[in-house]
C-alpha positions in Angstrom: 0.0 0.0 0.0 1.4 3.4 -1.0 1.3 5.9 1.8 2.4 9.4 2.5 3.0 10.9 6.0 0.2 13.2 7.2 0.9 14.6 10.7 1.4 11.5 12.9 -0.3 8.8 10.8 0.3 7.5 7.2 -2.4 8.3 4.7 -3.4 6.0 1.9 -3.2 7.7 -1.4 -6.6 8.6 -2.9 -6.8 9.2 -6.6 -5.9 12.9 -6.3 -2.8 12.2 -4.2 -1.9 9.4 -6.6 -1.8 11.9 -9.5 0.3 14.3 -7.4 2.7 11.4 -6.4 3.1 10.3 -10.0 3.8 13.8 -11.2 6.4 14.3 -8.4 8.0 11.0 -9.3 8.2 11.8 -13.0 9.4 15.3 -12.5 6.4 17.0 -14.0 6.2 20.7 -12.9 9.9 20.3 -12.0 8.6 18.1 -9.1 6.8 21.1 -7.6 3.5 20.8 -5.8 1.5 24.0 -5.5 -2.2 24.0 -4.7 -4.7 26.6 -3.7 -8.0 26.9 -1.8 -10.1 29.5 -3.7 -13.3 30.3 -1.9 -15.8 33.0 -3.1 -16.3 35.5 -0.3 -20.1 35.4 -0.6 -20.9 33.4 2.5 -19.4 31.5 5.5 -17.5 28.3 4.9 -19.2 25.0 5.7 -18.1 21.4 6.4 -18.0 20.8 2.6 -15.4 23.5 2.2 -13.4 21.8 5.0 -13.0 18.8 2.8 -11.5 21.0 0.1 -9.3 22.9 2.6 -7.9 19.7 4.1 -7.3 18.3 0.6 -5.5 21.3 -0.8 -3.5 22.2 2.3 -3.0 18.6 3.2 -1.5 17.7 -0.2 0.8 20.7 0.0 2.0 19.6 3.4 2.4 15.9 2.6 4.4 16.6 -0.6 6.5 19.4 0.9 4.8 22.0 -1.4 2.8 25.2 -1.0 -0.9 26.1 -0.8 -2.3 29.5 -1.5 -5.4 31.0 0.1 -7.1 32.9 -2.7 -10.4 34.7 -2.7 -12.3 34.5 -6.0 -13.9 37.9 -5.5 -15.2 38.6 -9.0 -18.9 39.3 -8.1 -19.1 42.5 -6.0 -22.9 42.2 -5.9 -22.8 39.2 -3.5 -19.4 39.6 -1.8 -18.1 41.5 1.2 -15.3 41.9 3.8 -17.4 40.1 6.5 -17.1 36.9 4.5 -13.4 37.5 3.8 -12.7 37.8 7.5 -14.8 34.8 8.4 -13.0 32.6 5.9 -9.6 33.6 7.1 -10.6 32.9 10.7 -12.0 29.5 9.7 -9.0 28.3 7.7 -6.7 29.4 10.6 -9.0 27.6 13.1 -8.7 24.4 11.2 -5.0 24.6 11.6 -3.7 25.5 8.2 -1.2 28.2 7.3 -0.8 29.9 3.9 2.2 31.9 5.1 2.5 35.0 3.0 0.4 33.6 0.1 -2.9 35.4 0.5 -4.3 36.4 -2.9 -7.4 37.9 -4.4 -8.8 37.6 -7.9 -9.4 41.3 -7.8 -5.6 41.9 -7.7 -5.4 40.4 -11.2 -8.3 42.4 -12.8 -5.9 44.5 -14.9 -4.0 41.4 -16.1 -7.2 39.6 -16.9 -8.4 42.7 -18.9 -5.1 42.7 -20.8 -5.5 39.0 -21.6 -9.0 39.7 -22.9 -7.6 42.3 -25.2 -5.1 39.8 -26.5 -7.9 37.3 -27.3 -9.8 40.0 -29.1 -6.7 40.8 -31.2 -6.4 37.1 -32.0 -10.0 37.1 -33.2 -11.0 34.7 -30.4 -13.3 37.0 -28.5 -16.0 39.5 -29.4 -18.4 42.0 -27.8 -22.0 40.8 -28.0 -25.3 42.8 -27.5 -27.6 39.8 -26.9 -29.5 40.0 -23.6 -29.0 37.2 -21.0 -32.3 35.6 -22.2 -31.3 35.8 -25.9 -27.9 34.3 -25.0 -29.6 31.4 -23.4 -31.9 30.9 -26.4 -28.9 31.0 -28.8 -27.0 28.5 -26.8 -29.1 25.5 -28.0 -29.6 22.3 -26.1 -27.8 19.0 -25.4 -29.4 17.6 -28.6 -29.5 20.8 -30.8 -26.6 23.0 -31.7 -26.6 26.7 -30.8 -27.0 29.6 -33.1 -24.3 32.2 -33.7 -24.8 35.7 -32.4 -25.4 38.3 -35.1 -22.6 40.3 -33.4 -20.1 37.4 -33.8 -18.6 38.8 -37.0 -17.6 42.2 -35.7 -14.1 43.3 -36.6 -11.2 43.1 -34.3 -11.1 46.9 -34.2 -14.8 47.3 -33.4 -14.5 44.7 -30.6 -11.5 46.5 -29.1 -13.3 49.8 -29.1 -16.5 48.4 -27.7 -14.7 46.5 -24.9 -12.7 49.5 -23.9 -16.0 51.5 -23.8 -17.4 48.8 -21.6 -14.5 49.2 -19.2 -15.0 53.0 -18.8 -18.7 52.6 -18.1 -20.2 53.6 -21.4 -23.0 51.0 -21.2 -25.7 50.0 -18.8 -25.6 46.8 -16.8 -26.3 43.8 -19.0 -26.2 45.8 -22.2 -23.1 44.1 -23.5 -20.9 41.1 -22.8 -17.5 39.9 -24.0 -17.7 36.3 -25.3 -15.1 33.8 -26.4 -15.4 32.8 -30.0 -15.3 29.0 -29.9 -17.9 26.7 -31.5 -21.7 27.1 -31.2 -22.1 23.5 -32.3 -19.8 22.1 -29.7 -21.2 19.1 -27.9 -20.2 20.7 -24.6 -22.5 23.6 -23.9 -19.8 25.4 -21.9 -17.8 25.7 -25.2 -20.6 27.5 -27.1 -19.2 31.1 -27.0 -19.2 31.5 -23.2 -19.4 34.9 -21.6 -16.1 36.2 -20.2 -17.1 39.7 -19.0 -20.4 41.4 -18.1 -21.1 45.0 -17.4 -21.9 45.6 -13.7 -21.8 49.0 -12.1 -21.2 47.8 -8.5 -18.7 48.9 -5.9 -16.2 46.2 -5.1 -15.1 45.6 -1.5 -11.4 45.9 -2.5 -11.3 47.9 -5.7 -14.1 50.2 -5.0 -15.5 51.8 -8.2 -12.4 51.3 -10.3 -14.2 48.7 -12.5 -17.6 48.4 -14.0 -16.9 45.2 -15.9 -16.2 42.0 -14.0 -14.9 38.6 -15.2 -16.9 35.4 -14.9 -15.5 32.4 -13.0 -14.6 30.3 -16.0 -12.4 33.1 -17.5 -10.9 34.1 -14.2 -10.3 30.7 -12.7 -7.6 29.4 -15.0 -5.8 32.8 -15.2 -5.5 33.0 -11.4 -4.0 29.5 -11.3 -1.7 30.4 -14.1 -0.5 33.6 -12.6 0.2 31.9 -9.3 2.1 29.0 -10.7 -0.4 26.4 -9.4 0.5 22.8 -10.4 -2.7 21.0 -9.5 -6.0 23.0 -9.7 -8.3 20.8 -7.6 -12.0 21.5 -8.1 -15.3 19.8 -7.2 -17.0 17.5 -9.7 -19.4 20.1 -11.2 -16.5 21.8 -12.9 -15.5 18.6 -14.8 -17.5 19.8 -17.9 -15.8 23.2 -17.6 -12.3 21.8 -17.8 -12.2 21.9 -21.7 -12.9 25.7 -21.4 -10.3 26.0 -18.7 -7.8 24.4 -21.1 -9.0 26.4 -24.1 -8.5 29.8 -22.5 -5.0 29.0 -21.3 -4.0 27.4 -24.6 -5.4 30.3 -26.6 -3.3 32.7 -24.6 -0.2 30.4 -24.7 0.5 30.9 -21.0 1.5 28.6 -18.1 -1.1 25.8 -17.9 -1.9 24.0 -14.6 -3.7 20.7 -14.5 -7.4 20.8 -13.3 -8.5 17.7 -11.3 -12.1 17.2 -10.1 -13.3 15.4 -7.0 -16.8 14.8 -5.6 -18.1 17.4 -3.2 -19.4 16.5 0.3 -23.1 15.9 0.9 -24.2 15.4 4.5 -27.5 14.1 5.8 -30.0 16.4 7.6 -28.4 19.6 6.3 -27.5 21.6 3.2 -24.2 22.2 1.4 -25.3 25.2 -0.6 -24.2 28.7 0.5 -27.1 30.2 -1.4 -29.6 28.2 0.5 -27.8 28.7 3.8 -27.9 32.4 3.1 -31.6 32.3 2.7 -32.0 30.6 6.2 -29.9 33.5 7.6 -31.7 36.3 5.8 -35.1 35.0 6.5 -34.4 34.5 10.2 -34.9 30.8 10.2 -31.7 30.4 12.0 -29.9 32.8 14.4 -27.1 33.5 12.0 -24.2 31.9 10.1 -22.8 30.6 13.5 -26.1 29.0 14.6 -25.0 25.7 16.2 -27.4 23.8 14.0 -25.7 25.1 10.8 -23.1 23.1 8.9 -20.9 26.1 8.8 -17.5 25.9 10.5 -18.4 28.8 12.7 -21.6 27.0 13.7 -19.8 23.7 14.3 -17.2 25.6 16.4 -19.9 27.2 18.5 -21.5 23.7 18.9 -18.3 22.4 20.4 -16.5 20.7 17.5 -12.8 20.7 17.5 -10.5 21.3 14.5 -9.0 17.9 15.0 -12.4 16.2 14.8 -13.2 17.9 11.5 -9.8 17.2 10.0 -10.1 13.5 11.0 -13.6 13.4 9.4 -12.2 14.8 6.2 -9.4 12.2 6.3 -11.9 9.4 7.0 -14.3 10.2 4.1 -11.3 10.7 1.7 -12.0 11.9 -1.9 -13.4 10.1 -4.9 -14.9 10.7 -8.3 -18.6 9.9 -7.6 -21.2 11.8 -5.7 -22.5 10.3 -2.4 -24.0 11.3 0.8 -22.2 10.9 4.2 -24.3 10.2 7.3 -24.1 12.9 9.9 -23.4 10.1 12.4 -19.9 9.8 11.0 -19.1 13.4 11.7 -20.5 13.0 15.2 -18.4 9.8 15.7 -15.2 11.7 14.7 -16.1 14.4 17.3 -16.6 11.8 20.0 -13.3 10.1 19.1 -11.5 13.4 19.6 -13.3 14.5 22.8 -12.9 11.1 24.3 -9.1 11.6 24.1 -8.9 15.2 25.1 -11.9 16.3 27.3 -12.1 15.9 31.1 -15.3 14.2 32.3 -17.9 15.4 34.7 -21.2 13.8 35.7 -24.3 15.6 34.8 -28.0 14.9 35.2 -30.4 16.6 32.7 -33.7 15.1 33.9 -33.2 14.2 37.6 -34.9 11.5 39.5 -34.2 11.5 43.3 -32.8 8.5 45.1 -32.7 8.2 48.9 -30.1 5.7 50.2 -32.1 4.4 53.2 -29.2 2.6 54.8 -26.6 5.4 54.3 -26.0 7.5 57.5 -27.9 10.9 57.5 -25.6 13.9 57.3 -22.6 11.8 56.2 -20.6 12.9 53.1 -17.6 11.1 51.7 -15.2 12.0 48.9 -14.8 9.5 46.1 -12.1 9.5 43.5 -13.3 9.9 39.9 -11.0 9.7 36.8 -10.9 12.9 34.7 -10.4 11.1 31.4 -10.2 7.3 31.1 -8.4 7.6 27.8 -5.8 10.0 29.0 -3.5 8.6 31.8 -2.1 12.1 32.4 -5.4 13.7 33.0 -5.4 12.7 36.7 -8.5 12.5 38.9 -10.9 14.6 41.0 -12.9 14.1 44.1 -16.7 14.0 44.0 -19.0 14.1 47.1 -21.4 11.2 47.8 -24.2 11.5 50.3 -27.5 9.9 51.3 -29.6 11.6 48.6 -28.5 11.6 45.0 -30.1 12.1 41.6 -29.9 10.0 38.4 -31.3 10.4 34.9 -35.0 9.7 34.9 -34.5 7.5 31.8 -32.2 5.2 33.7 -35.1 3.8 35.7 -38.1 1.8 34.6 -40.7 0.5 37.0 -41.7 -2.3 34.6 -38.7 -2.8 32.3 -38.6 -4.8 29.1 -36.3 -7.8 28.8 -33.2 -6.0 27.6 -33.4 -3.0 29.8 -30.4 -3.5 32.2 -30.5 -0.2 34.2 -32.2 0.4 37.5 -35.6 -1.2 38.2 -37.3 -2.5 41.4 -35.3 -5.3 43.0 -32.3 -4.8 40.6 -28.8 -3.9 41.5 -26.7 -1.5 39.4 -23.4 0.3 39.8 -23.0 4.0 40.5 -19.9 5.2 38.7 -17.0 5.5 41.1 -19.3 5.0 44.0 -21.2 1.9 45.2 -23.6 -0.9 44.0 -27.2 0.0 44.9 -30.5 -1.9 44.8 -33.9 -0.4 44.4 -36.5 -1.4 47.0 -39.3 1.1 46.8 -40.9 3.5 44.3 -42.5 6.7 45.6 -45.1 8.5 43.5 -46.8 11.9 43.7 -50.5 12.6 43.7 -50.7 12.4 39.9 -49.1 8.9 39.9 -45.7 10.2 38.6 -42.5 8.7 40.1 -41.1 11.3 42.5 -38.3 9.4 44.2 -36.8 5.9 44.7 -35.7 4.3 47.9 -32.5 2.2 47.5 -29.9 0.5 49.7 -26.2 0.7 49.0 -23.6 -2.0 49.6 -20.8 -0.5 51.7 -18.4 -3.3 50.7 -18.4 -2.0 47.1 -16.8 1.4 47.4 -15.5 2.5 44.0 -18.1 0.4 42.3 -16.3 -2.9 42.6 -18.0 -6.1 43.9 -15.5 -8.1 46.1 -17.3 -11.3 45.4 -17.0 -10.7 41.6 -20.7 -10.6 40.9 -21.6 -9.3 37.5 -23.4 -5.9 37.2 -24.7 -5.1 33.7 -25.3 -1.3 34.1 -23.3 1.6 35.4 -25.1 4.9 36.0 -23.9 8.4 36.4 -25.2 10.5 39.3 -24.8 13.6 41.4 -25.2 14.3 45.1 -28.3 16.4 45.4 -26.9 18.6 48.2 -23.6 19.3 46.4 -24.8 19.6 42.8 -24.2 22.8 40.8 -26.8 24.3 38.5 -25.8 24.5 34.8 -27.3 25.5 31.5 -27.1 22.8 28.9 -27.9 23.5 25.3 -29.0 20.4 23.2 -29.1 20.9 19.5 -30.6 18.5 17.0 -29.9 18.3 13.2 -30.8 21.4 11.2 -33.6 19.6 9.4 -35.8 16.8 10.5 -35.6 15.2 7.0 -32.5 13.3 6.0 -32.4 14.9 2.5 -33.9 18.4 2.8 -33.6 18.9 -1.0 -36.0 16.0 -1.6 -39.1 18.1 -2.3 -42.2 18.0 -4.5 -42.4 20.0 -7.7 -43.0 23.7 -6.9 -41.6 23.4 -3.4 -38.2 24.1 -1.9 -36.2 22.9 1.0 -37.9 25.3 3.5 -41.1 23.1 3.4 -39.2 20.7 5.7 -39.3 21.2 9.4 -36.3 23.1 10.7 -35.5 21.8 14.2 -35.5 24.3 17.1 -32.3 25.5 18.6 -33.0 23.7 21.9 -33.4 20.2 20.5 -34.9 17.7 23.0 -34.2 16.9 26.6 -34.6 20.3 28.2 -32.1 22.9 29.3 -31.8 22.6 33.0 -29.1 20.3 34.5 -27.1 19.7 37.6 -23.6 18.3 37.7 -20.6 17.5 39.7 
């Protein structure tokens, strides 16, 4: 098995890493490895972006290369500094470092414009007056070729003059576009004279009002990679059909040409991986913000208690492939538990308390029992917890008439209190409405620490707190964002908002006591 060192554990090479490894072996790109993570600053990053972050930065680290953080800020109507700041914070929080290589597409606007002039001079681009609707109509379908624009035959001189006029703001929004002159009968619709620039009188968060024409992604993407000397341009699978256009632009300009590689994006149950849809939830007040703990955003997961290590391990576990699939949210939660089990100190908490009176325990007596802070960390040490005659356990840990496979506390049954004693329930006390209000139990004083000297088997161990010594706490329990596993599964004419969005409090209540 071919592996590459990633932090402390070897990583099996996925198909992207296999390509990079082969290129390094054969000396392609002079054996350089240079990747980039290129988010659009039009929303907060989510767990799907974490997959791309860990892939691009991870490959750079594993192959002793470099990775840039580059903002694809080509659409001022939807972008802003708030998103830039949040993305920088999230990538840093995940533990990755781009060193001095922080770039913006907007820094290349002049170079992109000059490249566009070059294509016009080569007769490979023209200014078109068709409206967006007319452009779509001329494009054709998968089974029918497109129709050439009536403005496709403009002379080089006329196109140069019109494009320069577009740049200085001579035309209204949407009045004209610059298109690549490729092939309106091409089987790939992306190659049918795609738009390179549109007129947009909007202030940019970095360049202000310097520009009133802005490049489209397909035009900007390859040029950014080329200018930065990227070797492996790693994109999600929806850009696979755009790769011929990526290649065409760079070949037509005869500039440095990176290799585009596509992988399947992450889909996760009970949530959404679309910034556009997540933005709607935020704007419509259906969540408290981008950092709502139910959101799949990195800021939301951070607020919910996720660690960078857990998310990085999740990305490593799911790996990368070439086919779309959906990952169960339970796997992400499992990766969090794995990390917290190793790093987090333990306390005992009761969310829905049921009172227990130890009838044979001396009244007024309190003893200190040793509890391990973290069973998986031998260096975490221990703490002392008080034990007394009256304690509380979780209400769900007791059943008056239990089914066959219920092994927790029940009348006449013996269970273990963690770090304390074995106890047996003898009496159930109910209130005037017939609800269980407390239990009467006896403890075995020979079982301090929870160990039976005669070796008898106890199937259940319960957490507990001493009622007199418990501290009040606020506990926030969050469920999945949506109650439906696939929120995008809707009937015609509906959208994802028809599905129930779970409340911020989840189930189980908010009040708790703990020691």
